[in-house]
Residue frames relative to the residue before (quaternion, step in Angstrom):
aa qw qx qy qz dx dy dz
M 1.0000 0.0000 0.0000 0.0000 0.00 0.00 0.00
A 0.4345 -0.7081 0.4988 0.2469 3.57 -0.83 0.99
T 0.2643 -0.7364 0.5955 0.1822 3.53 -1.07 0.72
H 0.2138 -0.7724 0.5892 0.1027 3.52 -1.10 0.76
T 0.2823 -0.7149 0.6097 0.1936 3.52 -1.11 0.67
W 0.1677 -0.7946 0.5798 0.0651 3.54 -0.51 1.21
K 0.0629 -0.7801 0.6221 0.0221 3.54 -1.03 0.81
L 0.3642 -0.7410 0.5287 0.1968 3.54 -0.97 0.92
I 0.1057 -0.7415 0.6609 0.0473 3.51 -1.02 0.98
D 0.1298 -0.7929 0.5921 0.0630 3.56 -0.58 1.13
T 0.1853 -0.8203 0.5377 0.0613 3.57 -0.80 1.05
T 0.2536 0.8071 -0.5024 0.1785 3.59 1.23 0.33
L 0.7256 0.4488 -0.2559 0.4546 3.58 0.87 -0.90
R 0.6645 0.3975 -0.3147 0.5491 3.58 1.29 0.10
E 0.7468 0.4027 -0.2192 0.4818 3.56 0.54 -1.18
G 0.6231 0.5966 -0.3342 0.3797 3.57 1.05 -0.77
E 0.7184 0.4077 -0.2476 0.5063 3.57 1.22 -0.38
Q 0.5797 0.6280 -0.3644 0.3698 3.57 1.24 0.03
F 0.6339 0.4470 -0.4079 0.4816 3.53 0.75 1.05
S 0.7216 -0.4777 0.2899 0.4087 3.52 -1.23 0.52
K 0.8636 0.1093 -0.1309 0.4744 3.53 -1.05 0.95
A 0.4987 0.6395 -0.4446 0.3805 3.60 1.18 0.35
S 0.2183 0.7576 -0.5947 0.1573 3.53 -0.93 0.88
F 0.1945 -0.7555 0.6158 0.1102 3.54 -0.87 1.00
R 0.3975 -0.6574 0.5775 0.2762 3.54 -1.07 0.74
T 0.6687 -0.4832 0.3626 0.4334 3.59 -1.21 0.37
E 0.6431 0.5303 -0.3215 0.4493 3.58 0.95 -0.87
D 0.6250 0.5289 -0.3303 0.4696 3.60 1.05 -0.76
K 0.6610 0.5173 -0.3044 0.4504 3.56 0.92 -0.94
V 0.6422 0.5151 -0.3187 0.4697 3.58 0.98 -0.84
E 0.6603 0.5064 -0.3060 0.4625 3.59 0.90 -0.89
I 0.6571 0.5007 -0.3016 0.4760 3.59 0.94 -0.88
A 0.6558 0.5126 -0.3139 0.4567 3.59 0.90 -0.90
R 0.6620 0.4941 -0.3135 0.4683 3.59 0.90 -0.84
A 0.6491 0.5119 -0.3219 0.4615 3.60 0.97 -0.80
L 0.6530 0.5083 -0.3128 0.4661 3.58 0.95 -0.84
D 0.6409 0.5198 -0.3163 0.4680 3.56 1.02 -0.82
T 0.6435 0.5167 -0.3112 0.4712 3.59 0.97 -0.85
F 0.6414 0.5289 -0.3088 0.4621 3.56 1.06 -0.78
G 0.5244 -0.6622 0.3951 0.3612 3.59 1.14 -0.55
V 0.3246 0.7388 -0.5196 0.2807 3.56 1.20 0.42
E 0.3960 -0.7486 0.4832 0.2221 3.60 -0.83 0.96
Y 0.7925 0.1533 -0.0645 0.5867 3.59 1.09 -0.70
I 0.1064 -0.7524 0.6474 0.0594 3.55 -1.01 0.89
E 0.1769 -0.8066 0.5600 0.0671 3.55 -0.54 1.22
V 0.1630 -0.8019 0.5729 0.0466 3.55 -0.73 1.14
T 0.6811 -0.4596 0.3840 0.4212 3.53 -1.34 0.27
S 0.6090 -0.5687 0.4052 0.3761 3.56 -1.06 0.70
P 0.4525 -0.6883 0.4941 0.2781 3.60 -0.79 0.95
A 0.6184 0.5441 -0.3457 0.4496 3.60 1.21 -0.36
A 0.5064 0.6805 -0.4154 0.3286 3.60 1.22 -0.29
S 0.7728 -0.1725 0.1455 0.5932 3.58 1.03 -0.79
P 0.6375 -0.5059 0.3937 0.4275 3.60 -1.20 0.30
Q 0.6398 0.5225 -0.3333 0.4545 3.61 1.02 -0.72
S 0.6278 0.5262 -0.3364 0.4645 3.59 1.01 -0.76
Q 0.6474 0.5067 -0.3211 0.4701 3.58 1.00 -0.78
K 0.6508 0.5046 -0.3159 0.4712 3.61 0.95 -0.85
D 0.6661 0.5070 -0.3067 0.4528 3.59 0.91 -0.88
A 0.6256 0.5240 -0.3380 0.4689 3.59 0.98 -0.80
A 0.6684 0.4956 -0.2996 0.4668 3.59 0.89 -0.92
T 0.6259 0.5389 -0.3322 0.4554 3.60 1.02 -0.77
I 0.6777 0.4806 -0.2904 0.4748 3.57 0.93 -0.89
V 0.6116 0.5403 -0.3471 0.4621 3.58 1.01 -0.77
K 0.7001 0.4981 -0.2686 0.4355 3.60 0.90 -0.95
L 0.5028 0.6486 -0.4309 0.3753 3.61 1.24 -0.12
G 0.3380 -0.7734 0.4778 0.2437 3.58 1.22 -0.41
L 0.2052 0.8128 -0.5156 0.1774 3.56 1.05 0.77
G 0.5658 -0.5684 0.4689 0.3701 3.55 -1.29 0.29
A 0.6175 0.5362 -0.3298 0.4717 3.56 1.16 -0.64
R 0.4345 -0.6578 0.5445 0.2863 3.55 -1.16 0.63
V 0.2741 -0.7404 0.5905 0.1674 3.57 -0.85 0.95
I 0.0041 -0.8005 0.5954 -0.0685 3.52 -0.70 1.19
S 0.2298 -0.7593 0.5889 0.1547 3.55 -1.28 0.18
H 0.3001 -0.7079 0.6144 0.1771 3.52 -1.32 0.44
T 0.1375 0.8199 -0.5348 0.1512 3.58 -0.55 1.10
R 0.6465 -0.4977 0.3952 0.4221 3.52 -1.27 0.25
C 0.4872 -0.6509 0.5028 0.2934 3.55 -1.19 0.61
V 0.3782 0.6815 -0.4904 0.3900 3.52 0.58 1.36
V 0.5631 -0.6446 0.3934 0.3357 3.60 -0.82 0.95
D 0.6609 0.5107 -0.3322 0.4382 3.64 0.84 -0.85
D 0.6398 0.5060 -0.3265 0.4776 3.61 1.03 -0.71
V 0.6385 0.5158 -0.3214 0.4723 3.58 1.01 -0.80
K 0.6348 0.5267 -0.3308 0.4584 3.60 0.97 -0.84
A 0.6442 0.5127 -0.3252 0.4652 3.61 0.93 -0.84
A 0.6525 0.5077 -0.3117 0.4684 3.58 1.00 -0.80
V 0.6408 0.5137 -0.3216 0.4712 3.59 0.92 -0.89
D 0.6645 0.5160 -0.3007 0.4492 3.59 0.92 -0.91
S 0.6585 0.5072 -0.3141 0.4589 3.61 1.11 -0.58
G 0.5109 -0.6837 0.3932 0.3420 3.58 1.23 -0.35
V 0.3722 0.7234 -0.5127 0.2744 3.61 1.18 0.14
R 0.4276 -0.7334 0.4823 0.2158 3.56 -1.17 0.63
G 0.8014 0.1177 -0.0763 0.5814 3.55 1.23 -0.11
L 0.1989 -0.7753 0.5915 0.0974 3.51 -1.30 0.47
G 0.1869 -0.6841 0.6872 0.1574 3.46 -1.28 0.62
L 0.1286 -0.8016 0.5819 0.0475 3.58 -0.43 1.21
L 0.1166 -0.8151 0.5659 0.0419 3.56 -0.92 0.86
F 0.0099 -0.7537 0.6572 0.0011 3.49 -1.28 0.61
A 0.4277 -0.7021 0.5083 0.2563 3.59 -0.80 0.99
T 0.1102 -0.8363 0.5368 0.0171 3.58 -0.72 1.09
S 0.5603 0.5921 -0.4183 0.4006 3.61 1.14 -0.29
R 0.6140 -0.5479 0.4129 0.3903 3.56 -1.13 0.59
I 0.6396 0.5498 -0.3265 0.4266 3.59 0.93 -0.88
L 0.7375 0.3995 -0.2418 0.4879 3.59 0.79 -0.96
R 0.5895 0.5541 -0.3865 0.4428 3.59 1.04 -0.60
E 0.6860 0.4821 -0.2874 0.4629 3.59 0.92 -0.86
S 0.7670 0.3785 -0.2107 0.4734 3.59 0.90 -0.85
S 0.7172 0.4516 -0.2502 0.4680 3.60 1.18 -0.43
H 0.8660 -0.0093 0.0548 0.4970 3.57 0.24 -1.22
G 0.4015 -0.7694 0.4338 0.2423 3.62 1.20 -0.21
K 0.5070 0.6683 -0.4152 0.3521 3.61 1.21 0.28
S 0.4573 -0.6305 0.5505 0.3006 3.52 -1.25 0.58
I 0.6748 -0.4598 0.3602 0.4511 3.59 -1.25 0.16
Q 0.6577 0.4968 -0.3246 0.4640 3.61 0.90 -0.79
Q 0.6430 0.5073 -0.3296 0.4695 3.60 0.99 -0.73
I 0.6018 0.5357 -0.3529 0.4757 3.60 1.10 -0.67
I 0.6577 0.5119 -0.3064 0.4599 3.57 0.87 -0.99
D 0.6640 0.4983 -0.3022 0.4684 3.58 0.94 -0.86
A 0.7015 0.4821 -0.2671 0.4519 3.60 0.97 -0.86
M 0.5793 0.6180 -0.3687 0.3829 3.61 1.16 -0.50
G 0.5856 0.6561 -0.3595 0.3120 3.56 0.99 -0.83
P 0.7285 0.4508 -0.2896 0.4268 3.63 0.50 -1.05
P 0.7008 0.4441 -0.3228 0.4555 3.68 0.76 -0.77
I 0.6376 0.5142 -0.3357 0.4652 3.60 0.99 -0.77
E 0.6636 0.5020 -0.3054 0.4629 3.58 0.90 -0.91
Y 0.6310 0.5291 -0.3317 0.4603 3.61 0.99 -0.80
A 0.6737 0.4975 -0.2942 0.4604 3.59 0.89 -0.95
L 0.6722 0.4891 -0.3002 0.4677 3.58 0.91 -0.87
K 0.6442 0.5191 -0.3219 0.4603 3.59 0.97 -0.83
A 0.6610 0.4937 -0.2960 0.4814 3.59 1.15 -0.65
G 0.5473 -0.6599 0.3716 0.3562 3.58 1.29 -0.01
L 0.4504 0.6991 -0.4504 0.3249 3.57 1.21 0.34
E 0.4485 -0.6007 0.5808 0.3172 3.51 -1.30 0.49
V 0.1079 -0.8446 0.5245 0.0030 3.60 -0.65 1.08
R 0.0859 -0.7364 0.6704 0.0290 3.50 -1.05 1.01
F 0.1600 -0.7617 0.6185 0.1080 3.56 -1.01 0.79
S 0.0550 -0.8044 0.5915 0.0048 3.57 -0.82 1.01
A 0.3467 -0.6851 0.6005 0.2231 3.49 -1.11 0.81
E 0.3182 -0.7431 0.5574 0.1894 3.56 -0.55 1.15
D 0.8219 0.1361 -0.1568 0.5304 3.55 -0.97 0.96
T 0.0339 0.8630 -0.4993 0.0687 3.53 1.07 0.91
F 0.7665 0.4374 -0.2251 0.4130 3.56 0.70 -1.06
R 0.6621 0.3943 -0.3330 0.5433 3.59 1.27 0.14
S 0.5309 0.6070 -0.4081 0.4281 3.58 1.29 0.26
E 0.5336 -0.5971 0.4875 0.3479 3.55 -1.23 0.50
T 0.5470 -0.6482 0.4189 0.3243 3.58 -0.86 0.96
V 0.6461 0.5227 -0.3315 0.4466 3.60 0.90 -0.86
D 0.6381 0.5139 -0.3207 0.4753 3.60 1.06 -0.74
L 0.6444 0.5309 -0.3174 0.4497 3.57 0.92 -0.91
I 0.6647 0.5067 -0.3097 0.4534 3.55 0.85 -0.99
S 0.6368 0.5273 -0.3278 0.4571 3.61 0.96 -0.83
V 0.6843 0.4800 -0.2817 0.4711 3.57 0.90 -0.95
Y 0.6743 0.4885 -0.3012 0.4647 3.61 0.89 -0.88
Q 0.6429 0.5060 -0.3322 0.4694 3.60 0.99 -0.72
A 0.6270 0.5151 -0.3349 0.4789 3.59 1.05 -0.70
A 0.6422 0.5139 -0.3205 0.4698 3.59 0.98 -0.82
E 0.6352 0.5277 -0.3221 0.4629 3.57 1.00 -0.83
K 0.6614 0.5060 -0.3062 0.4612 3.60 0.92 -0.88
L 0.6496 0.5100 -0.3107 0.4706 3.59 1.13 -0.63
G 0.5868 -0.6427 0.3333 0.3628 3.59 1.26 -0.24
V 0.3231 0.7478 -0.5286 0.2388 3.62 1.15 0.32
H 0.5129 -0.6641 0.4643 0.2834 3.54 -1.19 0.60
R 0.7937 0.0167 0.0316 0.6073 3.58 1.10 -0.72
V 0.2320 -0.7045 0.6361 0.2128 3.50 -1.35 0.23
G 0.2273 -0.7722 0.5815 0.1181 3.53 -1.20 0.60
L 0.2396 -0.7363 0.6175 0.1384 3.51 -1.17 0.72
A 0.1138 -0.8393 0.5315 0.0114 3.57 -0.38 1.24
D 0.2259 -0.7435 0.6175 0.1221 3.53 -0.79 1.08
T 0.1655 -0.8761 0.4475 0.0689 3.51 0.69 1.24
V 0.8017 0.2574 -0.1317 0.5232 3.60 0.90 -0.84
G 0.5271 -0.7008 0.3758 0.2998 3.59 1.25 0.34
I 0.4426 0.7230 -0.4361 0.3018 3.61 0.94 0.78
A 0.5635 0.6492 -0.3820 0.3393 3.59 1.18 -0.42
T 0.3200 -0.7021 0.6032 0.2018 3.53 -1.08 0.82
P 0.6577 -0.4899 0.3639 0.4417 3.62 -1.16 0.30
R 0.6421 0.5233 -0.3271 0.4548 3.60 0.98 -0.77
Q 0.6447 0.5125 -0.3213 0.4674 3.61 0.97 -0.83
V 0.6315 0.5178 -0.3346 0.4703 3.58 1.00 -0.78
F 0.6429 0.5303 -0.3187 0.4516 3.59 0.89 -0.92
V 0.6928 0.4864 -0.2817 0.4516 3.57 0.78 -1.06
L 0.7059 0.4592 -0.2843 0.4583 3.60 0.82 -0.91
V 0.6271 0.5153 -0.3479 0.4692 3.61 0.96 -0.76
R 0.6337 0.5279 -0.3280 0.4607 3.60 0.96 -0.84
E 0.6749 0.4929 -0.2950 0.4633 3.61 0.89 -0.91
V 0.6566 0.4918 -0.3147 0.4774 3.60 0.93 -0.84
R 0.6493 0.5180 -0.3235 0.4532 3.62 0.94 -0.81
R 0.6443 0.5166 -0.3172 0.4662 3.59 1.08 -0.67
S 0.7535 0.4283 -0.1964 0.4585 3.56 1.09 -0.76
V 0.7606 0.2573 -0.1284 0.5821 3.57 1.20 -0.57
A 0.4599 -0.7291 0.4380 0.2550 3.58 -0.72 1.07
């Protein structure tokens, strides 16, 4: 039987601010990060440093705490966002790109091939900077499986460490998650 090493990624400092009237002060973020580190969380995911100058300062402040947890960020798969993350000192990135037809049409207007072409420079920049890189298809469960596999295989060829499946709008059933994870595992090493 294969053994797996599970690692906890806590997204409180990113997801926790993604609703109306939510805002953590820098002091709150530091307190939360220290508590998560004490708890033993391996990864603390912060707001994208590209979101605002304050987000970049806060990410750098948390990095400078010298926690045992790796401070990572989740950001768009765009070179400028990756540069902001590198400048903040985070040790890893979760890069995202919307892949569902619905979000492609309303967000960036790119075809699957254009997404694959656009992924290269930001992923290569992050890897060259020494970051641990995860690539996630935003809105995974409303995306066509064939499109997802193409995008994940391209990310794998570029050298990402992991891929992520994001149930962005909360529609996936446990069975759908099982089936899609199984298919992605068969297609991506």
